[in-house]
GULO-263598 format. One record per residue (C-alpha): residue in three letters; x, y, z. Coordinates in pm, 1 decimal. Each point is the difference from the previous one (the first is absolute). Example, Ala and Ser with C-alpha at 12.3 -4.5 7.8 and 13.67 -1.06 7.14 Angstrom:
<atom><aa>ala</aa><xx>1230.0</xx><yy>-450.0</yy><zz>780.0</zz></atom>
<atom><aa>ser</aa><xx>137.0</xx><yy>344.0</yy><zz>-66.0</zz></atom>
***
This chain:
<atom><aa>met</aa><xx>-1038.7</xx><yy>391.5</yy><zz>1657.8</zz></atom>
<atom><aa>met</aa><xx>140.5</xx><yy>-81.6</yy><zz>-327.2</zz></atom>
<atom><aa>ile</aa><xx>371.1</xx><yy>58.8</yy><zz>-82.0</zz></atom>
<atom><aa>lys</aa><xx>-16.1</xx><yy>120.6</yy><zz>-372.6</zz></atom>
<atom><aa>gly</aa><xx>402.5</xx><yy>30.5</yy><zz>-18.1</zz></atom>
<atom><aa>ile</aa><xx>134.1</xx><yy>196.7</yy><zz>-312.6</zz></atom>
<atom><aa>lys</aa><xx>-245.6</xx><yy>110.6</yy><zz>-269.4</zz></atom>
<atom><aa>trp</aa><xx>16.7</xx><yy>-266.0</yy><zz>-272.8</zz></atom>
<atom><aa>thr</aa><xx>-218.0</xx><yy>-55.9</yy><zz>-324.4</zz></atom>
<atom><aa>gly</aa><xx>-154.7</xx><yy>-315.8</yy><zz>27.5</zz></atom>
<atom><aa>ser</aa><xx>6.5</xx><yy>-24.8</yy><zz>373.6</zz></atom>
<atom><aa>lys</aa><xx>-203.9</xx><yy>-264.3</yy><zz>146.3</zz></atom>
<atom><aa>arg</aa><xx>-181.3</xx><yy>191.7</yy><zz>234.7</zz></atom>
<atom><aa>trp</aa><xx>-361.3</xx><yy>-143.9</yy><zz>-69.4</zz></atom>
<atom><aa>leu</aa><xx>155.7</xx><yy>-354.6</yy><zz>78.5</zz></atom>
<atom><aa>val</aa><xx>138.9</xx><yy>59.5</yy><zz>330.4</zz></atom>
<atom><aa>pro</aa><xx>-344.4</xx><yy>-88.0</yy><zz>167.3</zz></atom>
<atom><aa>leu</aa><xx>-22.0</xx><yy>-310.6</yy><zz>-212.2</zz></atom>
<atom><aa>ile</aa><xx>305.2</xx><yy>-151.5</yy><zz>120.5</zz></atom>
<atom><aa>lys</aa><xx>45.2</xx><yy>-141.8</yy><zz>376.7</zz></atom>
<atom><aa>pro</aa><xx>302.0</xx><yy>28.5</yy><zz>213.9</zz></atom>
<atom><aa>cys</aa><xx>329.9</xx><yy>-208.5</yy><zz>-47.9</zz></atom>
<atom><aa>asp</aa><xx>342.7</xx><yy>-44.1</yy><zz>198.2</zz></atom>
<atom><aa>val</aa><xx>195.1</xx><yy>73.5</yy><zz>-319.5</zz></atom>
<atom><aa>met</aa><xx>-89.4</xx><yy>115.8</yy><zz>-320.0</zz></atom>
<atom><aa>val</aa><xx>216.0</xx><yy>-4.4</yy><zz>-332.9</zz></atom>
<atom><aa>glu</aa><xx>-86.3</xx><yy>257.0</yy><zz>-246.1</zz></atom>
<atom><aa>leu</aa><xx>158.9</xx><yy>-53.3</yy><zz>-351.6</zz></atom>
<atom><aa>phe</aa><xx>-109.0</xx><yy>322.7</yy><zz>-155.8</zz></atom>
<atom><aa>ala</aa><xx>0.9</xx><yy>248.9</yy><zz>324.2</zz></atom>
<atom><aa>gly</aa><xx>-90.2</xx><yy>321.0</yy><zz>-108.7</zz></atom>
<atom><aa>ser</aa><xx>-162.4</xx><yy>186.2</yy><zz>286.0</zz></atom>
<atom><aa>ala</aa><xx>27.6</xx><yy>-331.8</yy><zz>175.8</zz></atom>
<atom><aa>ile</aa><xx>-376.5</xx><yy>108.3</yy><zz>143.0</zz></atom>
<atom><aa>met</aa><xx>-78.0</xx><yy>-366.9</yy><zz>44.3</zz></atom>
<atom><aa>ser</aa><xx>305.2</xx><yy>-154.9</yy><zz>196.7</zz></atom>
<atom><aa>leu</aa><xx>4.9</xx><yy>327.3</yy><zz>234.1</zz></atom>
<atom><aa>asn</aa><xx>-378.8</xx><yy>-41.8</yy><zz>65.9</zz></atom>
<atom><aa>arg</aa><xx>-29.6</xx><yy>-410.0</yy><zz>20.1</zz></atom>
<atom><aa>ser</aa><xx>320.2</xx><yy>-116.3</yy><zz>101.8</zz></atom>
<atom><aa>gln</aa><xx>233.8</xx><yy>19.4</yy><zz>327.0</zz></atom>
<atom><aa>lys</aa><xx>329.1</xx><yy>-51.3</yy><zz>-190.4</zz></atom>
<atom><aa>cys</aa><xx>39.4</xx><yy>79.1</yy><zz>-388.0</zz></atom>
<atom><aa>val</aa><xx>255.7</xx><yy>-85.9</yy><zz>-290.0</zz></atom>
<atom><aa>leu</aa><xx>-35.8</xx><yy>257.2</yy><zz>-269.4</zz></atom>
<atom><aa>asn</aa><xx>113.5</xx><yy>-42.7</yy><zz>-380.0</zz></atom>
<atom><aa>asp</aa><xx>2.8</xx><yy>233.7</yy><zz>-287.5</zz></atom>
<atom><aa>thr</aa><xx>182.6</xx><yy>60.2</yy><zz>-266.0</zz></atom>
<atom><aa>asn</aa><xx>-6.9</xx><yy>367.8</yy><zz>11.0</zz></atom>
<atom><aa>ile</aa><xx>311.1</xx><yy>32.8</yy><zz>178.1</zz></atom>
<atom><aa>ala</aa><xx>-57.5</xx><yy>361.2</yy><zz>120.6</zz></atom>
<atom><aa>leu</aa><xx>-333.6</xx><yy>-115.1</yy><zz>150.1</zz></atom>
<atom><aa>ile</aa><xx>206.5</xx><yy>-243.0</yy><zz>225.0</zz></atom>
<atom><aa>asn</aa><xx>280.7</xx><yy>226.4</yy><zz>14.2</zz></atom>
<atom><aa>phe</aa><xx>-262.1</xx><yy>232.9</yy><zz>168.0</zz></atom>
<atom><aa>tyr</aa><xx>-103.8</xx><yy>-230.8</yy><zz>248.8</zz></atom>
<atom><aa>lys</aa><xx>365.4</xx><yy>-100.1</yy><zz>88.0</zz></atom>
<atom><aa>ala</aa><xx>53.3</xx><yy>384.1</yy><zz>103.9</zz></atom>
<atom><aa>met</aa><xx>-324.5</xx><yy>-20.5</yy><zz>206.4</zz></atom>
<atom><aa>lys</aa><xx>125.4</xx><yy>-287.0</yy><zz>240.4</zz></atom>
<atom><aa>asn</aa><xx>366.1</xx><yy>159.7</yy><zz>-18.5</zz></atom>
<atom><aa>asp</aa><xx>-106.1</xx><yy>356.9</yy><zz>116.6</zz></atom>
<atom><aa>val</aa><xx>-344.7</xx><yy>152.2</yy><zz>-78.1</zz></atom>
<atom><aa>asp</aa><xx>73.7</xx><yy>332.1</yy><zz>132.0</zz></atom>
<atom><aa>lys</aa><xx>287.6</xx><yy>78.8</yy><zz>-237.8</zz></atom>
<atom><aa>leu</aa><xx>-213.6</xx><yy>-185.6</yy><zz>-296.2</zz></atom>
<atom><aa>ile</aa><xx>-271.8</xx><yy>291.2</yy><zz>74.7</zz></atom>
<atom><aa>phe</aa><xx>244.5</xx><yy>277.2</yy><zz>51.0</zz></atom>
<atom><aa>asp</aa><xx>204.2</xx><yy>-100.0</yy><zz>-338.0</zz></atom>
<atom><aa>ile</aa><xx>-328.1</xx><yy>-33.7</yy><zz>-176.4</zz></atom>
<atom><aa>arg</aa><xx>-132.2</xx><yy>372.6</yy><zz>125.9</zz></atom>
<atom><aa>leu</aa><xx>310.2</xx><yy>109.8</yy><zz>-106.8</zz></atom>
<atom><aa>leu</aa><xx>-8.0</xx><yy>-129.6</yy><zz>-354.2</zz></atom>
<atom><aa>asp</aa><xx>-394.2</xx><yy>101.4</yy><zz>-28.9</zz></atom>
<atom><aa>lys</aa><xx>81.6</xx><yy>351.7</yy><zz>113.2</zz></atom>
<atom><aa>gln</aa><xx>254.5</xx><yy>7.6</yy><zz>-286.5</zz></atom>
<atom><aa>ile</aa><xx>-270.8</xx><yy>-36.7</yy><zz>-257.9</zz></atom>
<atom><aa>lys</aa><xx>-258.3</xx><yy>208.8</yy><zz>161.3</zz></atom>
<atom><aa>ser</aa><xx>237.3</xx><yy>308.3</yy><zz>69.1</zz></atom>
<atom><aa>ala</aa><xx>170.2</xx><yy>-30.8</yy><zz>-355.9</zz></atom>
<atom><aa>glu</aa><xx>-116.9</xx><yy>273.5</yy><zz>-249.1</zz></atom>
<atom><aa>tyr</aa><xx>-166.9</xx><yy>-228.0</yy><zz>-193.9</zz></atom>
<atom><aa>pro</aa><xx>-112.8</xx><yy>-299.4</yy><zz>217.2</zz></atom>
<atom><aa>lys</aa><xx>-113.7</xx><yy>-222.1</yy><zz>-306.6</zz></atom>
<atom><aa>asp</aa><xx>406.8</xx><yy>39.3</yy><zz>-183.2</zz></atom>
<atom><aa>ala</aa><xx>90.4</xx><yy>-117.6</yy><zz>336.5</zz></atom>
<atom><aa>phe</aa><xx>-209.5</xx><yy>-244.7</yy><zz>36.4</zz></atom>
<atom><aa>tyr</aa><xx>124.9</xx><yy>-157.7</yy><zz>-340.6</zz></atom>
<atom><aa>ala</aa><xx>349.8</xx><yy>53.9</yy><zz>61.7</zz></atom>
<atom><aa>val</aa><xx>-30.4</xx><yy>-234.9</yy><zz>365.3</zz></atom>
<atom><aa>arg</aa><xx>-200.5</xx><yy>-229.8</yy><zz>-227.1</zz></atom>
<atom><aa>lys</aa><xx>313.8</xx><yy>-22.9</yy><zz>-279.6</zz></atom>
<atom><aa>lys</aa><xx>231.7</xx><yy>-27.9</yy><zz>266.9</zz></atom>
<atom><aa>phe</aa><xx>-210.2</xx><yy>-292.7</yy><zz>171.9</zz></atom>
<atom><aa>asn</aa><xx>-0.7</xx><yy>-162.6</yy><zz>-334.9</zz></atom>
<atom><aa>asp</aa><xx>364.7</xx><yy>43.1</yy><zz>-93.6</zz></atom>
<atom><aa>ser</aa><xx>110.3</xx><yy>-116.9</yy><zz>324.4</zz></atom>
<atom><aa>gly</aa><xx>-190.8</xx><yy>-345.0</yy><zz>-19.2</zz></atom>
<atom><aa>met</aa><xx>-301.5</xx><yy>44.5</yy><zz>153.1</zz></atom>
<atom><aa>ile</aa><xx>110.3</xx><yy>-80.9</yy><zz>359.0</zz></atom>
<atom><aa>asp</aa><xx>-5.5</xx><yy>312.1</yy><zz>212.6</zz></atom>
<atom><aa>pro</aa><xx>-270.5</xx><yy>-27.7</yy><zz>257.0</zz></atom>
<atom><aa>ile</aa><xx>-28.4</xx><yy>374.0</yy><zz>63.0</zz></atom>
<atom><aa>ala</aa><xx>-55.3</xx><yy>98.3</yy><zz>-347.5</zz></atom>
<atom><aa>phe</aa><xx>-219.9</xx><yy>-277.1</yy><zz>-12.0</zz></atom>
<atom><aa>tyr</aa><xx>-229.3</xx><yy>113.8</yy><zz>269.2</zz></atom>
<atom><aa>val</aa><xx>15.1</xx><yy>369.4</yy><zz>-135.3</zz></atom>
<atom><aa>leu</aa><xx>-58.3</xx><yy>-76.4</yy><zz>-352.5</zz></atom>
<atom><aa>leu</aa><xx>-308.8</xx><yy>-217.3</yy><zz>103.2</zz></atom>
<atom><aa>met</aa><xx>-173.8</xx><yy>249.3</yy><zz>213.9</zz></atom>
<atom><aa>asn</aa><xx>89.3</xx><yy>267.9</yy><zz>-274.9</zz></atom>
<atom><aa>gly</aa><xx>-101.9</xx><yy>-184.3</yy><zz>-282.5</zz></atom>
<atom><aa>phe</aa><xx>-287.4</xx><yy>42.5</yy><zz>-181.5</zz></atom>
<atom><aa>asn</aa><xx>-318.8</xx><yy>-207.8</yy><zz>188.9</zz></atom>
<atom><aa>gly</aa><xx>240.2</xx><yy>-150.1</yy><zz>225.1</zz></atom>
<atom><aa>leu</aa><xx>62.5</xx><yy>-245.8</yy><zz>-300.0</zz></atom>
<atom><aa>trp</aa><xx>343.4</xx><yy>-245.6</yy><zz>-12.8</zz></atom>
<atom><aa>arg</aa><xx>35.2</xx><yy>-69.9</yy><zz>-381.1</zz></atom>
<atom><aa>cys</aa><xx>294.7</xx><yy>-103.2</yy><zz>-162.1</zz></atom>
<atom><aa>gly</aa><xx>113.0</xx><yy>-26.4</yy><zz>-418.8</zz></atom>
<atom><aa>pro</aa><xx>317.8</xx><yy>-112.2</yy><zz>-168.2</zz></atom>
<atom><aa>asn</aa><xx>185.6</xx><yy>303.7</yy><zz>144.8</zz></atom>
<atom><aa>gly</aa><xx>-122.9</xx><yy>12.9</yy><zz>348.2</zz></atom>
<atom><aa>leu</aa><xx>-254.0</xx><yy>162.1</yy><zz>230.3</zz></atom>
<atom><aa>asn</aa><xx>-229.8</xx><yy>227.3</yy><zz>-257.4</zz></atom>
<atom><aa>val</aa><xx>-280.2</xx><yy>124.1</yy><zz>216.3</zz></atom>
<atom><aa>ala</aa><xx>-49.1</xx><yy>356.3</yy><zz>-56.8</zz></atom>
<atom><aa>tyr</aa><xx>17.5</xx><yy>314.1</yy><zz>281.0</zz></atom>
<atom><aa>gly</aa><xx>-270.0</xx><yy>49.4</yy><zz>198.3</zz></atom>
<atom><aa>gly</aa><xx>-8.3</xx><yy>288.7</yy><zz>171.8</zz></atom>
<atom><aa>lys</aa><xx>84.1</xx><yy>111.6</yy><zz>314.6</zz></atom>
<atom><aa>arg</aa><xx>-113.9</xx><yy>-221.4</yy><zz>275.9</zz></atom>
<atom><aa>thr</aa><xx>13.8</xx><yy>-40.8</yy><zz>380.0</zz></atom>
<atom><aa>leu</aa><xx>228.2</xx><yy>-306.3</yy><zz>105.5</zz></atom>
<atom><aa>gln</aa><xx>-211.9</xx><yy>-149.1</yy><zz>292.0</zz></atom>
<atom><aa>phe</aa><xx>238.5</xx><yy>-230.9</yy><zz>229.2</zz></atom>
<atom><aa>glu</aa><xx>-275.3</xx><yy>-139.5</yy><zz>205.7</zz></atom>
<atom><aa>gln</aa><xx>-80.3</xx><yy>-304.2</yy><zz>-167.8</zz></atom>
<atom><aa>leu</aa><xx>372.0</xx><yy>-101.8</yy><zz>-45.6</zz></atom>
<atom><aa>leu</aa><xx>73.6</xx><yy>55.6</yy><zz>381.7</zz></atom>
<atom><aa>leu</aa><xx>-301.9</xx><yy>-269.8</yy><zz>75.5</zz></atom>
<atom><aa>ile</aa><xx>178.1</xx><yy>-291.4</yy><zz>-196.4</zz></atom>
<atom><aa>pro</aa><xx>110.9</xx><yy>-247.2</yy><zz>217.6</zz></atom>
<atom><aa>ile</aa><xx>341.5</xx><yy>-26.4</yy><zz>-168.4</zz></atom>
<atom><aa>asp</aa><xx>116.4</xx><yy>-260.7</yy><zz>281.6</zz></atom>
<atom><aa>asn</aa><xx>-215.0</xx><yy>-242.0</yy><zz>-124.4</zz></atom>
<atom><aa>ile</aa><xx>161.8</xx><yy>-24.5</yy><zz>-341.5</zz></atom>
<atom><aa>ile</aa><xx>246.3</xx><yy>-302.6</yy><zz>65.5</zz></atom>
<atom><aa>ala</aa><xx>172.4</xx><yy>-2.5</yy><zz>-359.9</zz></atom>
<atom><aa>leu</aa><xx>21.5</xx><yy>240.2</yy><zz>-311.7</zz></atom>
<atom><aa>thr</aa><xx>77.5</xx><yy>-113.7</yy><zz>-351.5</zz></atom>
<atom><aa>ser</aa><xx>-20.0</xx><yy>130.2</yy><zz>-346.9</zz></atom>
<atom><aa>asp</aa><xx>-3.5</xx><yy>-355.0</yy><zz>-205.7</zz></atom>
<atom><aa>ser</aa><xx>-179.2</xx><yy>-146.4</yy><zz>-247.2</zz></atom>
<atom><aa>tyr</aa><xx>-304.2</xx><yy>-184.3</yy><zz>176.6</zz></atom>
<atom><aa>glu</aa><xx>142.8</xx><yy>-348.4</yy><zz>-98.5</zz></atom>
<atom><aa>thr</aa><xx>303.5</xx><yy>26.0</yy><zz>244.2</zz></atom>
<atom><aa>val</aa><xx>-182.6</xx><yy>175.8</yy><zz>295.0</zz></atom>
<atom><aa>asn</aa><xx>114.3</xx><yy>-178.5</yy><zz>343.6</zz></atom>
<atom><aa>val</aa><xx>-326.6</xx><yy>-108.1</yy><zz>153.1</zz></atom>
<atom><aa>pro</aa><xx>106.4</xx><yy>-92.2</yy><zz>368.9</zz></atom>
<atom><aa>asp</aa><xx>-224.0</xx><yy>-275.4</yy><zz>76.8</zz></atom>
<atom><aa>val</aa><xx>-256.8</xx><yy>-181.9</yy><zz>-167.0</zz></atom>
<atom><aa>asp</aa><xx>-272.9</xx><yy>172.6</yy><zz>253.1</zz></atom>
<atom><aa>cys</aa><xx>77.3</xx><yy>346.1</yy><zz>-110.5</zz></atom>
<atom><aa>val</aa><xx>-310.4</xx><yy>132.4</yy><zz>-230.0</zz></atom>
<atom><aa>val</aa><xx>132.1</xx><yy>95.1</yy><zz>-330.2</zz></atom>
<atom><aa>phe</aa><xx>-193.7</xx><yy>264.1</yy><zz>-157.9</zz></atom>
<atom><aa>ala</aa><xx>56.5</xx><yy>101.3</yy><zz>-360.4</zz></atom>
<atom><aa>asp</aa><xx>-135.9</xx><yy>360.9</yy><zz>-155.6</zz></atom>
<atom><aa>pro</aa><xx>130.8</xx><yy>13.5</yy><zz>-322.0</zz></atom>
<atom><aa>pro</aa><xx>-4.8</xx><yy>275.1</yy><zz>-274.2</zz></atom>
<atom><aa>tyr</aa><xx>-358.2</xx><yy>-2.5</yy><zz>-180.4</zz></atom>
<atom><aa>thr</aa><xx>62.4</xx><yy>-122.4</yy><zz>-358.0</zz></atom>
<atom><aa>gly</aa><xx>-84.6</xx><yy>254.0</yy><zz>-247.7</zz></atom>
<atom><aa>ser</aa><xx>-14.5</xx><yy>287.4</yy><zz>231.3</zz></atom>
<atom><aa>ala</aa><xx>126.5</xx><yy>349.4</yy><zz>-131.3</zz></atom>
<atom><aa>thr</aa><xx>227.4</xx><yy>-7.7</yy><zz>354.0</zz></atom>
<atom><aa>thr</aa><xx>309.8</xx><yy>-150.2</yy><zz>-54.2</zz></atom>
<atom><aa>tyr</aa><xx>202.7</xx><yy>-39.0</yy><zz>339.7</zz></atom>
<atom><aa>gly</aa><xx>305.8</xx><yy>-109.9</yy><zz>-149.6</zz></atom>
<atom><aa>ile</aa><xx>188.7</xx><yy>9.6</yy><zz>-314.2</zz></atom>
<atom><aa>lys</aa><xx>-133.7</xx><yy>-326.9</yy><zz>-130.5</zz></atom>
<atom><aa>lys</aa><xx>-432.2</xx><yy>3.4</yy><zz>-51.2</zz></atom>
<atom><aa>trp</aa><xx>-144.4</xx><yy>-281.0</yy><zz>157.5</zz></atom>
<atom><aa>thr</aa><xx>-159.7</xx><yy>-260.7</yy><zz>-228.6</zz></atom>
<atom><aa>tyr</aa><xx>-271.3</xx><yy>-296.6</yy><zz>20.1</zz></atom>
<atom><aa>ile</aa><xx>314.5</xx><yy>-238.3</yy><zz>-45.6</zz></atom>
<atom><aa>asp</aa><xx>145.3</xx><yy>177.6</yy><zz>318.6</zz></atom>
<atom><aa>asp</aa><xx>-342.4</xx><yy>-88.7</yy><zz>157.0</zz></atom>
<atom><aa>glu</aa><xx>21.2</xx><yy>-352.3</yy><zz>-95.8</zz></atom>
<atom><aa>ala</aa><xx>354.3</xx><yy>-46.2</yy><zz>87.6</zz></atom>
<atom><aa>leu</aa><xx>-80.1</xx><yy>163.6</yy><zz>387.6</zz></atom>
<atom><aa>leu</aa><xx>-309.7</xx><yy>-203.5</yy><zz>49.9</zz></atom>
<atom><aa>lys</aa><xx>217.4</xx><yy>-339.7</yy><zz>-130.9</zz></atom>
<atom><aa>his</aa><xx>230.8</xx><yy>66.6</yy><zz>225.8</zz></atom>
<atom><aa>leu</aa><xx>-163.6</xx><yy>67.1</yy><zz>300.4</zz></atom>
<atom><aa>ser</aa><xx>-251.6</xx><yy>-306.0</yy><zz>-54.6</zz></atom>
<atom><aa>ser</aa><xx>288.3</xx><yy>-221.5</yy><zz>140.0</zz></atom>
<atom><aa>phe</aa><xx>24.9</xx><yy>193.7</yy><zz>287.8</zz></atom>
<atom><aa>leu</aa><xx>-110.4</xx><yy>-204.6</yy><zz>356.8</zz></atom>
<atom><aa>asn</aa><xx>-27.3</xx><yy>339.6</yy><zz>162.0</zz></atom>
<atom><aa>pro</aa><xx>-329.2</xx><yy>137.9</yy><zz>25.5</zz></atom>
<atom><aa>val</aa><xx>-8.4</xx><yy>234.7</yy><zz>-328.1</zz></atom>
<atom><aa>ile</aa><xx>-232.5</xx><yy>301.7</yy><zz>-105.4</zz></atom>
<atom><aa>ile</aa><xx>-14.4</xx><yy>195.1</yy><zz>-308.0</zz></atom>
<atom><aa>ser</aa><xx>-172.5</xx><yy>317.5</yy><zz>-100.6</zz></atom>
<atom><aa>met</aa><xx>-60.7</xx><yy>53.1</yy><zz>-382.4</zz></atom>
<atom><aa>leu</aa><xx>-273.5</xx><yy>173.8</yy><zz>-241.7</zz></atom>
<atom><aa>tyr</aa><xx>-287.6</xx><yy>-260.7</yy><zz>-23.4</zz></atom>
<atom><aa>asn</aa><xx>-28.4</xx><yy>-68.9</yy><zz>-393.3</zz></atom>
<atom><aa>glu</aa><xx>0.5</xx><yy>-295.3</yy><zz>-178.7</zz></atom>
<atom><aa>gln</aa><xx>354.1</xx><yy>-72.2</yy><zz>-51.4</zz></atom>
<atom><aa>asn</aa><xx>71.9</xx><yy>11.6</yy><zz>368.8</zz></atom>
<atom><aa>ile</aa><xx>-306.7</xx><yy>-227.1</yy><zz>64.2</zz></atom>
<atom><aa>thr</aa><xx>151.2</xx><yy>-231.1</yy><zz>-222.2</zz></atom>
<atom><aa>leu</aa><xx>328.9</xx><yy>21.9</yy><zz>157.5</zz></atom>
<atom><aa>ala</aa><xx>-146.1</xx><yy>-70.2</yy><zz>374.5</zz></atom>
<atom><aa>lys</aa><xx>-149.3</xx><yy>-305.9</yy><zz>-107.4</zz></atom>
<atom><aa>arg</aa><xx>274.3</xx><yy>-126.0</yy><zz>-239.1</zz></atom>
<atom><aa>tyr</aa><xx>259.3</xx><yy>16.0</yy><zz>335.2</zz></atom>
<atom><aa>gly</aa><xx>-242.9</xx><yy>-86.5</yy><zz>250.6</zz></atom>
<atom><aa>phe</aa><xx>-111.1</xx><yy>309.2</yy><zz>179.5</zz></atom>
<atom><aa>glu</aa><xx>-309.4</xx><yy>99.7</yy><zz>139.3</zz></atom>
<atom><aa>tyr</aa><xx>-128.7</xx><yy>351.6</yy><zz>-63.1</zz></atom>
<atom><aa>arg</aa><xx>-249.4</xx><yy>216.5</yy><zz>110.1</zz></atom>
<atom><aa>asn</aa><xx>-86.0</xx><yy>332.1</yy><zz>-222.0</zz></atom>
<atom><aa>phe</aa><xx>-87.4</xx><yy>374.7</yy><zz>143.6</zz></atom>
<atom><aa>asp</aa><xx>-120.2</xx><yy>340.7</yy><zz>-122.7</zz></atom>
<atom><aa>val</aa><xx>230.6</xx><yy>242.3</yy><zz>91.6</zz></atom>
<atom><aa>ser</aa><xx>49.3</xx><yy>381.1</yy><zz>-27.7</zz></atom>
<atom><aa>his</aa><xx>280.0</xx><yy>119.2</yy><zz>-206.8</zz></atom>
<atom><aa>thr</aa><xx>177.2</xx><yy>325.4</yy><zz>-33.2</zz></atom>
<atom><aa>ala</aa><xx>-45.0</xx><yy>137.7</yy><zz>-352.1</zz></atom>
<atom><aa>gly</aa><xx>230.4</xx><yy>306.1</yy><zz>-2.7</zz></atom>
<atom><aa>gln</aa><xx>-77.7</xx><yy>383.2</yy><zz>103.1</zz></atom>
<atom><aa>gly</aa><xx>-183.3</xx><yy>-142.8</yy><zz>309.6</zz></atom>
<atom><aa>gly</aa><xx>-244.0</xx><yy>-196.0</yy><zz>-177.6</zz></atom>
<atom><aa>arg</aa><xx>-118.5</xx><yy>-358.5</yy><zz>78.0</zz></atom>
<atom><aa>lys</aa><xx>-118.5</xx><yy>-292.0</yy><zz>-212.6</zz></atom>
<atom><aa>met</aa><xx>-116.9</xx><yy>-353.3</yy><zz>72.1</zz></atom>
<atom><aa>gly</aa><xx>162.3</xx><yy>-303.2</yy><zz>-96.4</zz></atom>
<atom><aa>gln</aa><xx>45.7</xx><yy>-370.3</yy><zz>100.8</zz></atom>
<atom><aa>glu</aa><xx>246.3</xx><yy>-178.1</yy><zz>178.7</zz></atom>
<atom><aa>met</aa><xx>80.6</xx><yy>-343.1</yy><zz>93.8</zz></atom>
<atom><aa>leu</aa><xx>171.3</xx><yy>-209.1</yy><zz>334.1</zz></atom>
<atom><aa>leu</aa><xx>167.2</xx><yy>-299.3</yy><zz>-92.0</zz></atom>
<atom><aa>phe</aa><xx>129.1</xx><yy>-216.7</yy><zz>265.0</zz></atom>
<atom><aa>asn</aa><xx>78.7</xx><yy>-387.1</yy><zz>81.7</zz></atom>
<atom><aa>asp</aa><xx>-117.0</xx><yy>-222.9</yy><zz>279.9</zz></atom>
<atom><aa>arg</aa><xx>202.3</xx><yy>150.2</yy><zz>224.5</zz></atom>
<atom><aa>gly</aa><xx>-55.5</xx><yy>344.3</yy><zz>-107.1</zz></atom>
<atom><aa>ser</aa><xx>-382.1</xx><yy>-36.1</yy><zz>19.1</zz></atom>
<atom><aa>thr</aa><xx>50.9</xx><yy>-48.5</yy><zz>368.6</zz></atom>
<atom><aa>phe</aa><xx>112.9</xx><yy>379.6</yy><zz>14.1</zz></atom>
<atom><aa>val</aa><xx>-320.0</xx><yy>134.5</yy><zz>-219.7</zz></atom>
<atom><aa>cys</aa><xx>-275.9</xx><yy>115.1</yy><zz>192.8</zz></atom>
<atom><aa>glu</aa><xx>-354.4</xx><yy>-111.6</yy><zz>-118.3</zz></atom>
***
């Protein structure tokens, strides 16, 4: 059974069956961490979204208390005379306090429009999505003890334990309408990431959109690649087809299924 983790836009559920199991995986852009949770015995999770990392830390510390506190804040929104206004009040407090609160993070994520996490210059800007019943079954399935380190650093400074760890990178899409952090990800960021990872002796696997720019980058920095047709969410429960590519170095190729 696949461990889905938290609901996260851009989660690579489709990719999990294409990657072979490994002992230790380092995810540079963790998100739902669906790859590490399903394909490694131990993992290091990094993401510049501090609230997300704090959420995983809170799970490791006391998952029962975390769920209790989430239910409390969720009830505060849903039982308000005007739940929409209560949602925006929680969102404002979350933004004003530095976007680090793991409880507000999860409540806003689950009650926001279409489960999106989208930020602008002033912080989280996702609209209210209406009353939803929070489900915790998937959270309780997360093998939280398998996470050996949690960081919210820039990918360049993430500590990789040893040369045999599989390094997995699933950066934001260039040109996407969904911005996961304050700073929008660009083609320059894609190139910097590939240049950085091209020097690694570790097995490296990278997931990106399939386009001419990324093909050029893959060739420039010595990565092999394969492309796939993938079904993406398209808002309001719709789906659309797109193409993504999996980049990998020589050692990374041993973890990519034929």
